[in-house]
Every structure is written in structure tokens, then in C-alpha cells.
C-alpha positions, 0 to 999 in steps of 0.5 A: 906678845912679850915685854919687847916684841909682838909675834904674828904668824899666819899660814904663809907669814911670820912677823916680829914687831918691836914694841919700842915702835908702838905708838897707839893700842886699843880694844876693838869690839866686833858685834856679830848677828844673824838675821839682825839677831845679836849672837855675840861679840868678838874682841881684838887688840889693834896696835899701830906701829911706826911707820904706818904698820897696823897689827890686829890680834883677836883675843878674849876680852880678858886677854885684850885688857891684860895686854893693854895693861902690860903695854901701858905699864912697860911703855907709858908713852904709848897711847891706850884707848880709841879716839876718833 
């Protein structure tokens, strides 16, 4: 994540998303358990871009908060936080 773009790479793909097209971002919490015993949580940053593109990055909770704060500071029109 930079101040202008989100870079996403996987084994076969490399994508660049311009943050100027971002309209919604929020933190995703994934609770993990084994045999109904909680074993921890993973965190993700979910970003919705125009037109109908969603990107998700798994990060530590601190990094997710830092990225959300950066997005909120640079792009005040972007909705931050999850609502149904």
C-alpha cells in the first residue's frame, strides 16, 4: 500500500489498484478454532474499488489500523468501517 496505489501479487498475478477509485475500506476479523476451541484471530483489510472490485490483504491488526488511518487521512471521502 502506498499513498496512491495498492499493489497485489500472487503466484500468477500482479495487480495495481488506484486508491482514487477506492470507496470503502474496513477491518475483517477471522476467528480460528480447532474442535470448537478458540486458537486465535487473523486480520484482514478489505477494500472495495469502483467498479465492483474487491481486494483483501491479510495483515497484523496493527498494520490494518495503520493502513486504515493512512487511507482516512489521504482520502477523506472513502468510507471507513464495516456496516451492514
